[in-house]
C-alpha distance (Angstrom), angle and dihedral (degrees) to the residues before:
residue distance angle dihedral
X1 . . .
X2 3.81 . .
X3 3.75 106.5 .
X4 3.79 122.4 62.0
X5 3.82 87.3 -138.3
X6 3.81 89.3 62.8
X7 3.76 88.7 56.4
X8 3.83 100.0 39.5
X9 3.79 105.0 49.1
X10 3.77 99.2 178.5
X11 3.81 149.3 -37.6
X12 3.76 113.8 -84.0
X13 3.77 109.6 -134.8
X14 3.70 113.2 -172.3
X15 3.84 133.9 135.9
X16 3.90 90.3 -100.1
X17 3.80 93.8 48.8
X18 3.80 91.4 47.5
X19 3.77 91.7 53.9
X20 3.94 88.7 47.2
X21 3.81 89.6 50.6
X22 3.82 92.7 51.1
X23 3.82 98.3 45.3
X24 3.86 94.6 95.9
X25 3.87 87.8 60.9
X26 3.81 94.2 51.5
X27 3.76 117.6 112.9
X28 3.79 99.7 165.0
X29 3.79 99.4 106.1
X30 3.80 140.0 6.5
X31 3.82 95.6 -104.2
X32 3.83 92.9 52.3
X33 3.94 91.0 47.9
X34 3.82 87.2 62.0
X35 3.77 90.5 64.7
X36 3.86 98.2 88.1
X37 3.82 101.8 150.5
X38 3.81 120.5 85.0
X39 3.81 117.7 -126.8
X40 3.78 135.1 -161.7
X41 3.76 130.4 -168.5
X42 3.92 120.2 -140.3
X43 3.77 136.5 -179.3
X44 3.78 105.0 -124.5
X45 3.80 137.2 -172.8
X46 3.80 109.5 -85.3
X47 3.76 91.9 -129.0
X48 3.93 95.1 55.1
X49 3.67 121.2 105.0
X50 3.82 129.1 -146.7
X51 3.82 95.6 -96.2
X52 3.76 93.4 51.0
X53 3.87 91.0 47.2
X54 3.87 90.8 51.3
X55 3.87 91.6 49.0
X56 3.75 90.7 47.5
X57 3.79 95.9 50.1
X58 3.83 90.3 47.9
X59 3.84 89.3 52.1
X60 3.78 94.0 48.0
X61 3.85 91.4 49.6
X62 3.75 96.1 37.0
X63 3.83 91.3 124.0
X64 3.78 90.4 60.0
X65 3.80 93.0 48.6
X66 3.80 95.2 -131.3
X67 3.74 125.9 169.9
X68 3.88 122.9 -148.7
X69 3.70 112.0 -134.9
X70 3.81 100.9 176.7
X71 3.79 140.5 3.2
X72 3.82 123.8 -157.4
X73 3.81 118.0 -172.1
X74 3.81 130.5 -160.4
X75 3.79 126.7 -170.1
X76 3.73 109.9 -149.8
X77 3.84 112.5 -158.8
X78 3.72 128.0 -140.8
X79 3.84 118.2 -84.7
X80 3.86 124.4 -140.4
X81 3.85 112.8 -112.3
X82 3.74 134.2 177.7
X83 3.79 121.6 -147.6
X84 3.86 119.1 -177.4
X85 3.69 91.9 -22.8
X86 3.79 97.7 -49.1
X87 3.78 118.5 112.3
X88 3.80 121.3 -137.3
X89 3.78 143.3 143.1
X90 3.69 134.2 -107.4
X91 3.81 115.4 -126.7
X92 3.73 120.6 -92.1
X93 3.81 120.6 -128.0
X94 3.83 142.3 -176.4
X95 3.73 124.7 -124.0
X96 3.81 131.9 -167.5
X97 3.78 127.2 -149.5
X98 3.89 104.5 -154.6
X99 3.82 118.6 -162.7
X100 3.83 118.2 -158.3
X101 3.78 134.0 -161.5
X102 3.83 115.2 -75.7
X103 3.74 107.6 -94.4
X104 3.82 96.9 25.1
X105 3.83 112.1 134.1
X106 3.78 111.9 -145.6
X107 3.68 104.0 160.2
X108 3.90 128.0 44.5
X109 3.71 115.6 -105.0
X110 3.81 113.7 -114.1
X111 3.76 110.4 -138.3
């Protein structure tokens, strides 16, 4: 895989990923204040490994000069579904939770 856009397919925007992204801004209790590193969640190619994912994210966000500290991957399997009496499956996918250095700004602040 040559292009970083072949490895990183898209950002994963869900309620859970949004909470995870905003943990480094939380000040409500002592445990949340310990989460200083920003995290983003991506849909990735199922064949990609953690090193390739880290390099691709750093290339995509090269203008912001971010450094990937850790990559956690999760393979989500297909779920059975029924549509109009026919049984089938949704497609499985792989997602990556990417942790950056504390203080790195990945997204623009909305004022």
